[in-house]
C-alpha positions in Angstrom: 121.6 86.8 93.3 118.3 88.6 92.6 118.6 89.3 89.1 119.9 85.7 88.6 117.3 84.0 90.9 114.0 86.6 88.5 116.1 85.3 85.3 116.3 82.0 86.0 112.2 82.1 87.5 111.3 84.3 84.5 113.1 81.5 81.5 110.9 78.7 83.5 107.8 80.3 83.3 108.1 81.6 79.4 109.8 77.7 78.7 106.7 76.4 80.9 104.1 79.2 79.0 105.8 77.7 75.5 105.4 73.7 76.3 101.7 74.6 76.9 101.4 76.2 73.8 102.6 74.6 71.9 100.8 71.1 73.1 97.4 73.3 73.0 98.0 73.0 69.2 100.3 75.9 68.2 101.1 79.9 68.4 103.2 82.3 66.7 106.4 82.5 67.6 106.2 86.6 67.4 103.2 86.0 70.0 105.9 83.5 72.2 108.4 86.5 72.2 105.9 88.9 73.2 105.3 87.0 76.2 109.3 86.5 77.2 108.3 90.3 78.8 105.3 91.3 79.3 105.0 95.2 80.8 102.3 93.6 83.2 105.4 91.1 84.7 107.1 94.4 85.9 104.9 95.0 89.0 104.4 91.5 89.7 108.7 91.3 90.2 108.8 95.0 92.1 106.6 93.1 94.5 108.7 89.9 95.2 111.9 92.2 95.2 109.7 94.1 98.1 109.2 90.9 100.0 112.5 89.5 99.2 114.1 92.2 100.7 111.8 93.8 103.1 109.6 91.1 104.7 110.2 91.2 108.7 110.4 86.8 109.0 113.0 86.2 106.2 113.1 82.6 107.4 109.2 82.3 105.8 110.4 83.1 102.4 109.7 79.8 100.6 110.2 80.3 96.6 108.9 77.8 95.6 105.8 78.5 97.6 105.7 81.7 96.8 105.9 80.8 92.7 102.9 78.0 93.3 101.0 81.0 94.8 101.4 83.4 91.8 100.5 80.3 89.9 97.0 79.6 91.7 96.3 83.2 91.6 96.7 83.5 87.9 94.5 80.6 87.0 92.0 81.8 89.7 91.5 84.9 87.7 90.2 82.8 84.4 86.7 82.0 86.6 86.9 78.4 85.5 86.3 77.1 89.2 86.8 73.6 90.0 88.0 72.8 87.1 91.0 74.4 86.1 93.8 74.2 88.4 97.0 74.0 89.9 99.0 70.6 90.8 102.0 71.1 93.1 104.2 67.3 92.0 102.7 66.2 95.2 99.0 67.1 94.7 99.2 65.4 90.7 100.4 62.2 92.1 97.5 62.1 94.3 95.6 63.2 91.1 96.7 60.6 88.8 96.7 57.7 91.4 92.5 58.6 92.6 91.8 58.3 88.5 93.3 54.8 88.7 91.2 53.6 91.5 93.6 53.7 94.5 94.6 56.2 96.8 95.5 56.5 100.8 93.1 59.4 102.6 90.0 59.3 103.6 87.8 59.1 101.5 85.5 61.7 100.0 85.1 63.4 97.3 85.1 67.4 98.1 85.0 70.4 95.7 85.0 73.8 96.1 81.7 76.1 96.4 81.0 79.8 97.1 84.4 79.8 98.6 83.9 76.8 101.0 86.1 73.4 100.3 82.8 71.2 101.1 82.2 67.6 101.0 80.5 66.3 97.9 79.9 62.6 99.3 81.7 60.2 101.6 83.2 57.2 99.4 80.7 54.3 100.4 82.1 52.3 103.2 85.2 54.8 103.7 86.9 55.8 106.9 84.8 59.6 106.3 81.4 57.4 106.1 82.3 55.5 109.2 83.8 58.4 110.9 80.5 60.7 110.4 81.0 62.7 107.1 78.2 64.0 105.6 77.3 65.4 102.1 77.0 69.0 102.7 79.4 69.2 105.1 81.9 72.2 105.0 85.7 72.1 106.3 86.5 74.9 108.2 89.9 73.2 109.5 92.0 70.3 109.1 94.4 69.6 112.6 93.4 72.4 113.6 94.7 74.9 111.1 92.5 77.2 109.1 91.8 76.7 105.4 89.9 79.8 104.8 91.5 80.9 101.4 93.1 78.0 100.5 92.5 76.1 97.1 90.8 72.9 96.9 94.1 71.2 95.9 95.8 72.6 99.0 93.2 71.2 101.0 93.4 67.5 99.6 97.1 68.0 100.2 96.3 68.3 104.1 93.5 65.9 104.4 95.2 63.0 102.4 98.2 61.2 103.9 99.3 57.4 105.0 97.0 54.9 105.6 96.6 54.5 109.5 97.7 57.9 110.3 94.5 60.2 111.9 93.5 63.2 110.5 91.1 65.6 112.2 88.7 67.3 110.4 86.5 70.7 112.2 83.5 70.9 110.3 79.9 72.4 110.2 77.3 69.8 109.3 74.5 71.7 106.7 71.5 72.3 109.5 73.9 73.4 111.9 75.8 76.7 112.9 78.3 75.3 115.7 81.7 73.5 114.0 82.5 69.5 115.2 85.6 68.3 115.3 85.5 64.4 113.7 88.9 62.2 113.9 89.5 59.8 110.5 92.1 57.7 110.6 92.8 57.2 107.3 92.9 54.0 104.8 94.0 52.9 101.5 91.1 53.9 99.2 90.4 51.2 96.2 87.1 52.5 94.4 85.4 50.4 92.0 84.6 52.5 89.4 81.1 50.7 88.6 79.0 49.1 90.9 75.1 47.2 90.1 72.4 45.5 91.8 69.2 43.9 91.2 66.2 45.9 92.7 64.9 44.0 95.5 61.8 43.1 94.2 61.4 44.0 90.7 63.0 43.2 87.7 64.6 46.2 87.2 69.0 46.4 87.4 70.7 49.9 89.3 73.9 50.6 88.0 76.1 53.2 89.7 79.0 55.2 88.0 80.8 56.5 90.8 83.7 58.5 88.6 85.1 58.0 85.1 88.5 56.2 85.9 91.0 54.4 84.0 89.0 51.5 83.2 85.1 52.8 83.3 84.2 51.7 79.9 85.1 48.2 80.8 83.6 47.8 83.9 80.4 49.1 82.8 80.5 46.9 79.9 81.2 43.7 81.9 78.3 44.8 84.3 75.8 45.2 81.0 77.3 41.9 80.2 76.0 40.0 83.6 72.8 42.4 83.7 72.2 40.6 80.0 73.4 37.1 81.2 71.4 37.7 83.8 68.0 38.0 81.7 69.3 35.1 79.6 68.8 32.8 82.4 66.0 33.0 84.7 65.5 36.1 85.9 64.7 38.7 83.3 65.8 42.5 83.0 63.3 45.1 81.9 64.6 48.1 82.8 67.9 50.3 84.2 68.5 52.8 86.6 71.8 54.6 86.1 73.2 56.6 89.3 75.2 59.2 88.5 74.7 61.7 91.6 78.1 63.0 93.0 79.9 61.6 90.2 83.1 63.8 90.5 83.8 63.2 86.1 87.3 62.2 84.9 88.7 61.0 81.8 86.8 62.1 78.6 87.4 58.6 76.6 85.4 56.9 79.4 82.9 59.0 78.8 82.9 58.9 75.1 83.0 54.8 75.6 80.3 54.7 78.4 78.3 57.1 75.9 78.7 54.2 73.5 77.0 51.4 75.7 73.9 53.1 75.5 73.2 54.9 72.3 73.0 54.1 68.6 75.7 54.5 66.2 76.5 58.0 65.4 74.4 59.8 67.9 76.3 62.9 69.5 77.5 61.8 72.7 78.7 65.5 73.1 80.5 68.7 71.2 83.0 71.1 72.0 83.9 74.5 71.3 87.3 76.3 71.2 88.2 80.1 71.6 88.1 80.8 68.2 84.4 79.1 68.0 84.8 75.7 66.4 82.9 73.0 67.2 83.6 69.2 67.0 81.8 66.7 67.9 82.1 63.2 69.6 79.6 60.1 68.6 78.9 56.9 69.7 80.7 54.0 68.5 77.6 51.9 68.7 79.4 48.9 70.2 77.6 49.0 73.5 75.2 46.2 75.6 73.0 48.7 76.8 71.0 50.3 73.3 67.7 48.8 73.9 66.7 48.5 77.8 64.9 51.3 78.9 66.6 53.6 81.3 66.2 56.3 83.8 69.2 58.6 85.0 70.0 59.7 88.5 71.8 63.2 88.9 72.5 65.8 91.5 74.6 68.9 92.3 77.6 66.6 92.7 77.5 65.3 89.0 80.4 66.8 87.3 82.5 66.7 83.6 82.2 63.8 82.4 79.5 62.6 84.6 77.4 66.2 83.2 78.9 64.6 79.4 76.7 61.3 79.9 73.5 63.1 81.6 73.5 65.3 78.7 73.9 62.7 76.2 71.5 59.9 77.2 69.0 63.4 78.0 69.0 65.3 74.9 69.0 62.2 72.3 65.9 61.2 74.0 67.2 58.3 75.8 66.4 58.2 79.2 64.5 60.8 81.7 66.8 62.4 84.1 65.8 63.0 88.0 67.2 65.2 90.5 69.0 68.3 91.0 70.7 70.5 88.1 74.4 69.1 87.8 77.3 71.1 88.9 78.5 73.0 85.8 82.1 71.6 85.1 82.0 72.5 80.9 85.2 72.4 80.2 87.8 70.2 78.7 90.9 69.8 80.7 94.7 68.9 79.3 96.9 68.9 81.2 100.5 70.5 81.0 103.2 68.9 82.6 105.7 71.4 84.2 109.2 71.4 84.3 109.5 70.5 88.2 106.8 67.7 88.1 103.8 69.9 88.9 101.3 70.5 86.5 98.1 72.5 84.8 95.1 71.4 84.4 93.9 74.1 81.9 90.3 74.2 80.0 91.3 74.3 76.5 87.5 74.1 75.2 84.2 74.2 76.3 81.8 71.0 76.3 78.3 71.4 74.4 75.6 68.7 75.1 74.1 67.1 71.7 71.8 70.2 71.7 74.5 72.6 71.7 74.0 73.7 75.0 76.9 75.1 77.0 77.3 72.8 80.2 79.6 75.6 82.3 78.0 77.7 84.8 74.8 76.0 83.5 74.9 72.4 84.2 72.7 69.9 82.8 69.1 70.0 84.3 66.7 67.2 85.3 63.7 66.6 83.2 62.0 66.0 86.5 63.3 67.5 89.4 63.5 65.6 92.8 65.5 67.4 95.8 67.3 65.1 98.6 68.2 66.5 101.7 71.9 66.4 102.6 71.5 64.4 105.3 69.6 61.6 103.8 71.9 58.5 102.8 71.7 57.6 99.0 71.4 54.4 98.0 73.5 52.6 96.3 74.3 48.8 95.0 75.2 47.8 98.4 73.1 49.4 100.5 70.2 48.0 97.9 71.3 44.5 98.6 70.4 44.7 102.2 66.4 46.5 101.5 63.5 44.5 101.8 61.4 44.5 99.1 58.7 45.4 101.1 60.6 48.3 102.5 60.9 49.6 99.1 58.3 51.8 98.7 59.2 53.4 102.4 62.8 54.1 101.0 64.4 58.0 102.1 66.2 58.2 98.4 63.9 59.7 97.6 65.0 60.7 94.1 65.7 56.7 93.5 62.1 55.9 94.5 60.3 58.5 91.9 62.9 57.1 88.9 62.3 53.3 89.8 58.5 54.6 90.3 58.4 55.9 86.7 60.4 53.5 85.1 57.9 50.9 86.0 55.1 53.1 84.8 57.1 53.3 81.8 57.2 49.6 81.2 53.4 48.8 82.4 51.6 47.3 79.0 49.0 49.8 78.1 45.6 48.8 79.4 43.1 48.4 76.4 40.3 50.0 76.0 36.5 48.8 76.2 36.5 48.7 72.8 39.8 47.1 71.9 39.0 44.4 74.4 35.7 43.2 73.3 34.1 44.2 76.4 30.1 45.0 76.4 28.2 48.3 77.7 
C-alpha cells in the first residue's frame, strides 16, 4: 500500500513538473528523465515513511496536507517571498475571484513581512476598515488559532469566508505591544480598481489605482476620458495625481495598458530578464488619454508587482515625479502552472527591470522625493477627498498627498518674468 501511494505521488509530482516545464518554454528529454528519480528525493521518502509508520496520532495524518506542506516548503527555499507561491484549490479560486474584482471576506490587503502576516491596508469602505483594522497591523491569530509559521495563503484562507459570518482576528497594532481581538462580520467585497475625484479648491485631478485587475486598463481609460471631458467643459484640469499606494499588483498586461495611457508610443514600460540573461522589452502602445497632462505619482511600501512596474516606467521615462516611500520589491513575472488536483503554482519565471535596467526584486522603486507617513494616518482617496473642504486642504494629515499636490502646483505655476522681461524700471 505504501509503495503504491509513493509511486502515485511520484507520478503526480513528475507530471506536474513536466507540465510546468513545457509551459515555461521547454526542457530537454534527458533532464526530464533525470527529474523522475532525483537522488535527493530518497531522504524525503524516508521521512514520509517514518511519519506514516510511526506517528502516534495516526488519525491526524493527512496525505494532501502533507503534500501541500512539502510544496510550500520547497517554494519557500527559492527566496521569492510574497510572490512565488503555492495555491491549493480553494486559495486559487479566491485568488482568481479577487482579480475579477469581487470576493467574500473582510476586505484588506495583506502581505508576509519579516515572517509576520501584516495588514498592508484595509480596503476603503470594507468590514475590516469599519472594525478598526489599520495599515501596519500584525495578525497573530485567526479565531484563536495561532498563525505563526503559516504561509500567507494559509492565513488568507482562514480569514476569508462567506458574507455575514464572523471572524475574530488577534492583532498587534503598530504602536503597541499588547494584542487586541477584533471581531469582523465578513461581507461581499466589490472592488473598483480605478477611482478618481477633483482635489477640492484646485484644478487638479486625483486618480487612484487599487490593483491591476482584469479590466483596470479600461477603467483608467474611462476615468481619463471623463477628466478630459471636464477640461473641455467648465472646469479645466491642469494636472493629475496618480495614487499607487498599497496597490498589490495584478496582471502584467494591465500594467502595460496603464503605462500606455501616460507614455508616448515606443517608450519602454519594463524589461524582462530570464534565467539565461536574455532581456525583452515591453513598450508603450501610445494610445492613451493621459500622455500630455502634468502629473505626480504616490507610492509606498505596499506598492508591489504591477504597481512597481508602472511607477518605475513613469519615473525612468521622466514622465512623473514619485513621492512617498520605496516600494515593496516584488520583481518577478509570475506564470501560473495548474496542477492536476485543481491547485496551482504561481512561479517567478523572469525578473522585472525598470526601463533603465534597474532590478526591482528585493530593492523596490525609490521615490524621487521621500515622504514617510505614519501607519496610523488614514490615507486620503477619492471618496475621502470629496469630503474635504477646500480650506482644510493645507491641514491634511496625509502628508504624502499634500507634498505631491504642493509640488504639482509649483510645477504648473507660470514663470515669473524678470524686471528686464517685464519692462519695469529701476
